Kinemage of the C-alpha trace (Angstrom):
@kinemage 1
@onewidth
@group {chain A} dominant
@subgroup {mainchain}
@vectorlist {calphas} color= white
{ca met a 1} P 0.000 0.000 0.000
{ca ala a 2} L 1.251 3.470 -0.827
{ca his a 3} L 1.680 5.806 2.134
{ca val a 4} L 0.709 8.976 0.322
{ca val a 5} L 1.292 11.624 2.997
{ca thr a 6} L 4.520 10.151 4.383
{ca asp a 7} L 5.876 9.466 0.889
{ca arg a 8} L 5.178 13.060 -0.082
{ca phe a 9} L 7.000 14.369 2.988
{ca val a 10} L 9.944 12.020 2.446
{ca ile a 11} L 10.323 13.179 -1.178
{ca cys a 12} L 10.345 16.787 0.022
{ca leu a 13} L 13.054 15.973 2.567
{ca tyr a 14} L 15.213 14.227 -0.037
{ca trp a 15} L 14.912 17.267 -2.297
{ca ala a 16} L 15.890 19.531 0.593
{ca ala a 17} L 18.941 17.410 1.418
{ca gly a 18} L 19.991 17.420 -2.232
{ca ile a 19} L 19.646 21.203 -2.519
{ca leu a 20} L 21.682 21.819 0.626
{ca ser a 21} L 24.369 19.379 -0.517
{ca ala a 22} L 24.554 21.124 -3.900
{ca leu a 23} L 24.921 24.495 -2.159
{ca ala a 24} L 27.764 23.137 -0.020
{ca val a 25} L 29.597 21.758 -3.057
{ca leu a 26} L 28.994 24.943 -5.040
{ca thr a 27} L 30.345 27.076 -2.198
{ca val a 28} L 33.530 25.031 -1.956
{ca met a 29} L 34.054 24.955 -5.729
{ca thr a 30} L 33.604 28.716 -5.921
{ca ala a 31} L 36.053 29.213 -3.072
{ca ile a 32} L 38.711 27.199 -4.892
{ca gly a 33} L 38.778 29.896 -7.554
{ca trp a 34} L 39.130 32.965 -5.332
{ca thr a 35} L 40.905 31.805 -2.158
{ca thr a 36} L 44.611 32.577 -2.023
{ca ser a 37} L 45.738 30.169 0.671
{ca ala a 38} L 45.016 26.713 1.988
{ca glu a 39} L 43.981 28.201 5.303
{ca ser a 40} L 41.282 30.316 3.632
{ca leu a 41} L 40.013 27.327 1.673
{ca ile a 42} L 39.807 25.209 4.824
{ca arg a 43} L 37.831 27.992 6.506
{ca val a 44} L 35.377 28.088 3.592
{ca val a 45} L 34.955 24.311 3.706
{ca tyr a 46} L 34.316 24.549 7.446
{ca ile a 47} L 31.703 27.291 7.001
{ca ala a 48} L 30.036 25.460 4.093
{ca ser a 49} L 29.819 22.328 6.219
{ca leu a 50} L 28.203 24.234 9.076
{ca ala a 51} L 25.790 26.195 6.874
{ca phe a 52} L 24.786 23.471 4.408
{ca gly a 53} L 26.550 20.148 4.934
{ca ile a 54} L 25.388 19.322 8.456
{ca pro a 55} L 21.762 20.424 7.808
{ca ala a 56} L 21.769 18.306 4.623
{ca ala a 57} L 22.969 15.261 6.563
{ca gly a 58} L 20.337 15.855 9.239
{ca ile a 59} L 17.513 16.181 6.711
{ca tyr a 60} L 18.686 13.067 4.841
{ca ala a 61} L 18.764 11.057 8.078
{ca leu a 62} L 15.280 12.325 8.944
{ca ala a 63} L 14.002 11.344 5.500
{ca arg a 64} L 15.410 7.824 5.895
{ca trp a 65} L 13.760 7.518 9.300
{ca phe a 66} L 10.361 8.663 8.013
{ca asp a 67} L 10.706 6.311 5.042
{ca gly a 68} L 11.187 3.385 7.389
{ca gln a 69} L 8.394 4.477 9.726
{ca ala a 70} L 5.769 5.005 6.997
{ca pro a 71} L 3.769 1.820 7.799
{ca ala a 72} L 3.602 2.724 11.493
{ca leu a 73} L 2.725 6.362 10.827
{ca glu a 74} L -0.058 5.778 8.279
{ca gly a 75} L -1.043 2.181 8.946
{ca asp a 76} L -1.406 -0.715 6.542
{ca gly a 77} L -5.186 -0.849 6.300
{ca asp a 78} L -6.931 -0.917 2.958
{ca ile a 79} L -7.917 2.551 1.784
{ca pro a 80} L -10.108 3.121 -1.253
{ca ser a 81} L -8.203 4.313 -4.254
{ca val a 82} L -8.576 7.971 -5.085
{ca pro a 83} L -7.581 9.823 -8.223
{ca his a 84} L -4.072 11.195 -7.946
{ca asp a 85} L -3.399 14.851 -8.424
{ca glu a 86} L -0.489 15.585 -10.732
{ca ser a 87} L 0.822 18.316 -8.422
{ca ala a 88} L 0.817 15.821 -5.547
{ca arg a 89} L 3.156 13.458 -7.401
{ca his a 90} L 5.414 16.030 -9.026
{ca leu a 91} L 6.813 18.618 -6.664
{ca phe a 92} L 7.352 21.392 -9.201
{ca arg a 93} L 4.172 21.287 -11.301
{ca glu a 94} L 2.122 23.682 -9.236
{ca pro a 95} L 0.314 26.478 -11.072
{ca ala a 96} L 2.282 29.651 -11.785
{ca val a 97} L 0.040 31.600 -9.432
{ca ser a 98} L 1.378 29.484 -6.539
{ca tyr a 99} L 4.903 30.711 -7.246
{ca ala a 100} L 3.610 34.280 -7.496
{ca val a 101} L 2.078 33.844 -4.039
{ca ala a 102} L 5.448 32.610 -2.744
{ca val a 103} L 7.244 35.677 -4.093
{ca val a 104} L 4.630 38.033 -2.644
{ca ala a 105} L 4.720 36.222 0.712
{ca ala a 106} L 8.524 36.503 0.954
{ca leu a 107} L 8.509 40.190 0.034
{ca ala a 108} L 5.651 40.856 2.472
{ca ala a 109} L 7.640 39.099 5.201
{ca trp a 110} L 10.574 41.373 4.408
{ca ala a 111} L 8.320 44.448 4.602
{ca val a 112} L 6.933 43.354 7.969
{ca arg a 113} L 10.459 42.628 9.199
{ca ala a 114} L 11.537 46.128 8.178
{ca leu a 115} L 8.578 47.675 10.004
{ca val a 116} L 9.305 45.877 13.262
{ca asp a 117} L 13.093 46.279 13.100
{ca pro a 118} L 13.110 48.699 16.056
{ca ile a 119} L 11.172 46.190 18.162
{ca leu a 120} L 12.604 42.795 17.228
{ca pro a 121} L 16.075 41.984 18.542
{ca gly a 122} L 18.813 41.000 16.130
{ca thr a 123} L 18.542 37.340 17.106
{ca thr a 124} L 15.029 37.048 15.625
{ca val a 125} L 15.923 37.940 12.054
{ca phe a 126} L 14.032 35.058 10.475
{ca val a 127} L 10.715 34.954 12.336
{ca thr a 128} L 8.608 36.632 9.624
{ca phe a 129} L 10.266 34.585 6.874
{ca phe a 130} L 9.225 31.337 8.557
{ca ile a 131} L 5.619 32.459 8.254
{ca ala a 132} L 6.097 33.270 4.557
{ca val a 133} L 7.476 29.777 3.867
{ca ala a 134} L 4.621 28.135 5.779
{ca ile a 135} L 2.017 30.118 3.831
{ca ser a 136} L 3.715 29.316 0.512
{ca gly a 137} L 3.868 25.599 1.293
{ca trp a 138} L 0.267 25.423 2.471
{ca met a 139} L -1.216 27.389 -0.409
{ca gly a 140} L 1.035 26.218 -3.225
{ca gly a 141} L 3.052 23.129 -2.317
{ca tyr a 142} L 6.731 22.343 -1.943
{ca gly a 143} L 7.944 24.128 -5.076
{ca pro a 144} L 6.590 27.516 -3.961
{ca ala a 145} L 7.920 26.849 -0.453
{ca leu a 146} L 11.402 26.390 -1.936
{ca val a 147} L 11.039 29.667 -3.850
{ca ala a 148} L 9.996 31.464 -0.662
{ca thr a 149} L 12.938 29.891 1.178
{ca ala a 150} L 15.404 30.998 -1.509
{ca ile a 151} L 14.117 34.594 -1.592
{ca ser a 152} L 13.934 34.836 2.193
{ca gly a 153} L 17.403 33.359 2.573
{ca cys a 154} L 18.928 35.815 0.103
{ca ile a 155} L 17.241 38.787 1.816
{ca ala a 156} L 18.284 37.654 5.288
{ca leu a 157} L 21.833 36.873 4.196
{ca tyr a 158} L 22.333 40.177 2.385
{ca phe a 159} L 20.589 42.582 4.742
{ca tyr a 160} L 20.581 41.043 8.219
{ca ile a 161} L 23.425 38.567 8.694
{ca pro a 162} L 26.791 40.214 9.331
{ca pro a 163} L 28.735 41.204 7.366
{ca thr a 164} L 25.732 42.857 5.693
{ca his a 165} L 25.394 43.807 2.004
{ca thr a 166} L 27.285 40.744 0.885
{ca phe a 167} L 26.408 37.109 0.287
{ca leu a 168} L 29.656 35.856 1.826
{ca leu a 169} L 29.604 34.095 5.192
{ca ser a 170} L 32.839 34.752 7.050
{ca asp a 171} L 31.766 33.936 10.615
{ca pro a 172} L 31.201 30.258 11.533
{ca asn a 173} L 28.576 31.270 14.090
{ca glu a 174} L 26.589 33.136 11.457
{ca ala a 175} L 27.018 30.163 9.110
{ca val a 176} L 25.407 27.920 11.716
{ca arg a 177} L 22.629 30.470 12.108
{ca phe a 178} L 21.968 30.637 8.399
{ca gly a 179} L 22.165 26.867 7.976
{ca ser a 180} L 19.645 26.426 10.792
{ca phe a 181} L 17.342 28.915 9.078
{ca val a 182} L 17.472 27.039 5.773
{ca phe a 183} L 17.043 23.706 7.561
{ca ile a 184} L 13.921 24.890 9.413
{ca cys a 185} L 12.451 26.535 6.317
{ca leu a 186} L 12.800 23.353 4.286
{ca leu a 187} L 11.184 21.328 7.065
{ca ile a 188} L 8.330 23.822 7.340
{ca gly a 189} L 7.864 23.734 3.568
{ca gly a 190} L 7.854 19.937 3.505
{ca leu a 191} L 5.374 19.654 6.370
{ca ser a 192} L 3.072 22.289 4.877
{ca ala a 193} L 3.117 20.581 1.475
{ca ala a 194} L 2.488 17.162 3.054
{ca leu a 195} L -0.435 18.494 5.094
{ca arg a 196} L -1.851 20.146 1.978
{ca ser a 197} L -1.598 16.835 0.123
{ca ala a 198} L -3.233 15.030 3.053
{ca leu a 199} L -6.110 17.500 3.098
{ca arg a 200} L -6.699 16.986 -0.633
{ca arg a 201} L -6.665 13.241 -0.123
{ca val a 202} L -9.176 13.428 2.719
{ca gln a 203} L -11.422 15.650 0.610
{ca ser a 204} L -11.226 13.172 -2.295
{ca leu a 205} L -12.105 10.278 0.026
{ca ala a 206} L -14.986 12.268 1.517
{ca asn a 207} L -16.348 13.055 -1.951
{ca glu a 208} L -16.084 9.406 -2.972
{ca leu a 209} L -17.858 8.283 0.204
{ca arg a 210} L -20.567 10.877 -0.367
{ca asn a 211} L -21.085 9.574 -3.893
{ca leu a 212} L -21.275 5.975 -2.660
{ca thr a 213} L -23.917 6.827 -0.052
{ca ser a 214} L -25.949 9.208 -2.196
{ca pro a 215} L -29.534 8.204 -3.206
{ca gly a 216} L -29.736 6.412 -6.532
{ca his a 217} L -26.191 5.044 -6.342
{ca tyr a 218} L -25.948 1.266 -6.576
{ca asn a 219} L -22.773 -0.701 -6.196
{ca ala a 220} L -22.140 -4.389 -6.777
{ca ala a 221} L -23.296 -5.358 -3.266
{ca asp a 222} L -26.612 -3.560 -3.807
{ca glu a 223} L -27.207 -5.421 -7.049
{ca ile a 224} L -26.441 -8.822 -5.473
{ca arg a 225} L -28.771 -8.163 -2.571
{ca ser a 226} L -31.560 -7.038 -4.915
{ca ala a 227} L -31.143 -10.218 -6.961
{ca asp a 228} L -31.345 -12.354 -3.788
{ca gln a 229} L -34.518 -10.603 -2.660
{ca ala a 230} L -36.086 -11.112 -6.074
{ca arg a 231} L -35.255 -14.813 -5.941
{ca val a 232} L -36.932 -15.114 -2.512
{ca ile a 233} L -40.068 -13.431 -3.789
{ca val a 234} L -40.281 -15.755 -6.788
{ca ser a 235} L -39.527 -18.978 -4.896
{ca gly a 236} L -41.259 -18.127 -1.642
{ca asp a 237} L -38.375 -19.693 0.324
{ca pro a 238} L -36.762 -17.223 2.821
{ca asn a 239} L -33.832 -19.633 3.392
{ca gln a 240} L -32.472 -18.732 -0.036
{ca leu a 241} L -31.728 -15.232 1.200
{ca glu a 242} L -29.533 -16.582 3.981
{ca ala a 243} L -27.707 -18.854 1.522
C-alpha cells in the first residue's frame, strides 16, 4: 500500500537534502577559484559544512527515518483508491500563481520585518520569513515553499546577517545560524506541502464516500442483494436469502 502523505513528505526531505548538498559543493568549488591560501580554503569548507553540509545530513537522516516508519505512521489498512493529483506526485508542477504567491509572501515578510526592526532583537531575524514559507507551502506546495525559502534566505543573508550587504559568510557562528534557518524553512515547507496533500486526499475520500452513499447510487453489493430478494419473492423460500 502506498503511504501517500509520508511518501510526499519524504520526497520533500530528499529534495531539501539534495539542494543543501549542492549548495555546499557549489560554495567550496567557488572558493577554490578565489581563495589565495590553503587556510582560507579550509575555513570556507568549514563554514560550508556548518551552513549546508550538516543540515543536509540531518535532513537526509530524517528522511530515511520517516521512510522506514511510513507503515507505522499511516497504517497498513486498505484505503479506497482515489484519483491522484499531478501536483501531488510532481513537486514542481504547481500552477504559476502558486509561485507568485510565494514571491509576494517573501517580500511581504521582508516588509513586515523592516517595520518591526526597532522592536525585534537581532537574534530574531528570520521569524517573519518562517511564516512566509509556511504560507507558501500550504497554499502552493513544496515548489513555492522552496522559492519562498530561496528569496527569504537571500534577503536575510544580504541585509541582516553580518557582514551585511554581501552574500559571503565569514563567521562560523553566522554560518550555523543561516544553515539552521534554511534547515527549518525546508522542514516547514515539507510539512506544509504534506499536510496540503493530506487535506486533498481526505477531501477526495470524503467526496467518494458521499457519492457511494448518495440516493440512486448502486454498487455491486446492492445489485447482489436485490437479486437475492427477487429470488426469494419468486420462490417463496426465505432460506435462499440466507444462503
